[in-house]
C-alpha positions, 0 to 999 in steps of 0.5 A: 406282798409276797411274790406270786410265782407259778411253782407256788401255785402248782399241784405236783404228781410224782411218777415212779416209772417202773411201776406206773404203766407198761406200754409194750407189755414187757412187765416194766413201766416206761416212758410211753406208758406215762404218755398214755396217762397224761390226759388222766393227770390233766383231768385230775388237775395236775400242773407239774409231773415229777418223774423218778430216774429214767437214766441209764442204770444197772438198777441196783437201787431202781435207777438211783444208780446212774451210769449215764446221765444223758441217756435213757434206760433201755427198758424205759424207752429212748430219748426220742420217747422222752422228747415226745413226753416232754412235748406232749406234757407242755402241749397239755399245759403241764410241766415236767421235772426229773430226778437229779442224782448227783451225790453218787453215780453207779459203779458202772459209770465211765467216770468210776471205771476210770477212777478205780483203774489206777491211783494215777488216773486223772479221774481218781480224785473224782470219787472218795478213796481211802487206805484201810486201817489195820487191815480193815475199813478206813473208819466205822461209817455205816451205809444208810443201806446197811453194812459198811459205807466202804468197799475195796476194789482189787485194782488198787487195794483201796476203799471207796466211799458209798453211803448208799449201796455198794454200787453207788460210789459217792462223788468227790464234790471237793474236786472242781472238775467233778462239779463242772461236769455235773453243771454242764450235764444239768444245763444240757437238760435245761436247754432240752426244755425240762422244767426243773429237778427234784434233787436227790440226797443233796444234803450228803455231798459234803463229808467230814472224815473222823470216825462216826460218834457212835458207840457199839455193843460188843455183839453188834456189827461194827457199822451204823449210819454216821449221819453226823459225818455226812449229812448237812456238814459245814461247807456244803452251802458253798457247793450248793450256792455255786450249783445254784449260780451255775445252773438253776438261776439261769432258767425259769425252772422249779427245784426241790431239794431232798433235804434230810438233816435240814431243820427249820432253823437252817431252812432259810439258807436252803429255800430263802426267797433272798439267798436260798438254793432251792425253791423248796425242800422235802423235809423229813421231820414228820416222816419219823412219825410213821415208825410209831406203829405200836403207839399209833399216830402221834397227832400232837407231834405232827401238829408241832412239826408241821406248824414249826415249818409253816411258821418259820418259813412264813414270808421267808421261804416255801414249803413242799407238802407231801405225805407219800413218796417212793421211799415211804409206805402207804399213808392209809395203812400207817397213819390212817385206817385201811380196814374200817375207815379207808376212804375217810382216813385217806381224804382227811389226811389229804385235806390236812396236808394239801391246804397248808401253805406250800406246793403239794405233791401227790404220789402215784396211787395215793389219789385212789387210796392204794394200801400197803402190800400184804408181804408173806415172806422176806423173799418177796422184798425187792428193796436193796436195804432189806436184802442187805439187812437180812443178809447181815443178820443171817451172817451174824447168826441172828434171827430174821423172823421179826424183820418180816413184821417190821418191814411189812409196815414201813418198808419202801417196797409198799409204795412200789407195787404196780399202779392200779388202773382197772380190774383186768389182769395185773391191774391194767398195768401190763398184759404180762407179769410185772417186775414186782407185785400187784396188790391183790386188792386191785379189783376193789381199788383202781382208777377206772372204778373211782372215776365213775364214783362221785364218792371215791377218793379219786373224786375227792382229790379232784375236788380238793385240787379244784378248791385249792385253785379256786381261791388264792387264800389256799396259795398265799394265805398265812397259816395259823394253828387253832386249838393246838392241844386238841388230842384228835382234831388238827385245825388251822386257818388260812388268812389272806387280807379279809379272806379266811378259811378254816380246815378241820381234820379229825385224824382218829377213828373216834368221834371228836368234839369240835372246840366250843370256840367255833360257831359252825353257823357262821361258816360256809361249807366248802368241802367235806368227806362225809355225805351227810353233814350234821351241823353239830359240834362233832366230827365223825371218825376221820371226818374233815371239813373246810369252811369259808369264814363269813 
């Protein structure tokens, strides 16, 4: 029998603190704003709250550039505020996990300030420094945030590596002292009482320093991301096993690795019950399906990807389930239909991912069907990667007009608009103008309104969470894909001993025939997103049904 552990049965909720709730009306969300909304999260049925970075940071990448791992960003509050948040979360029977960003620091971190000061400084080797080649960068690696992955400092006339922003220099994980300092910091937070970490960009900590295997056209800039040189490279597992043994394994906590570049074939090394590093990982294979906006949502490919991860981890490791986060656009505006089937597409996709085997994560605003923001100009974007790309294209004399269309659909800023609490000014987020946009549809899409509506997306999420917790088949039951090649409906079963349920989700805006193999009259309906269920062999547009098999 599979071991039963609290984090396998949990429902998690991600908070992007800057955009969640402003308690002191300075236009920026904060820790006390989170505290104000703990009762809402408890009401919803949340077990674990994941808070994106709240550490001291110059905010080049909205807190993912940390200058002090053991202090709180002033605009978010104080360490005393955090201690109260942790205490009150625990009093309500919920757990709290934080973001752990240890691939890089801010260039304003004291370690980097020392490192860049002199080639003989004891911390010089704490980061990755190289001499230039022929008066140019050390190699052709590009940053994930556009442009070169190298930046030169005037102090020593050498280049440091930054695979993200120029203000996010990469730590040198081959240096023993770096690793020891990081472990000490991690254990300090565990001793404070937090319940785990979501570990950011962890697949990038090991690098291989040949030129990237990339060919360029003559008219292109000379840098593109060299994922093959700094993603899940040989030797990374040795570092990660040491991290696990020196920190995670000493506490009853939950860990989720952000694992770009990890495949199901390799997943057992990362999340295996026997020797894995993390309890679960966020894999990104299904997220690429968001970029097929012109071709529409690829249901067949989605089934293949999700089923592959379900099957290959069965009995060996654990999945983290998600369809939105702070780095993705809003699902209902991409995979769904926010114009004609807003409620239906939000709830059908929710049911589909939520009841698969694994721990489900909800991103703030997802539970009320928040949509993409209607960007009108490139100047409205805040994302550092967008700013970099616009700047580089302008420098090269390229047309940037097409970028508005591209970024409007798939950019990270779509998920970073203010949480929509009510119909008052600024959606109840703050009484003052916020640091970023409020979606103008907040008067029609907000928490207060949906709390009072039994047929709202929020009410549906509450029912979905209650259903998942009502029956262990949704936690530990084996996943089995059904009707694999149906072009519209994603159907699967969950089986635990003699207990079987079937989940049917039409993921299109057209009516769909249910497979003739299913005899609806032999099923008991547990959950559905249409008020009127006809006992027919058809699913309406974006209709979803969950049945108990008699």
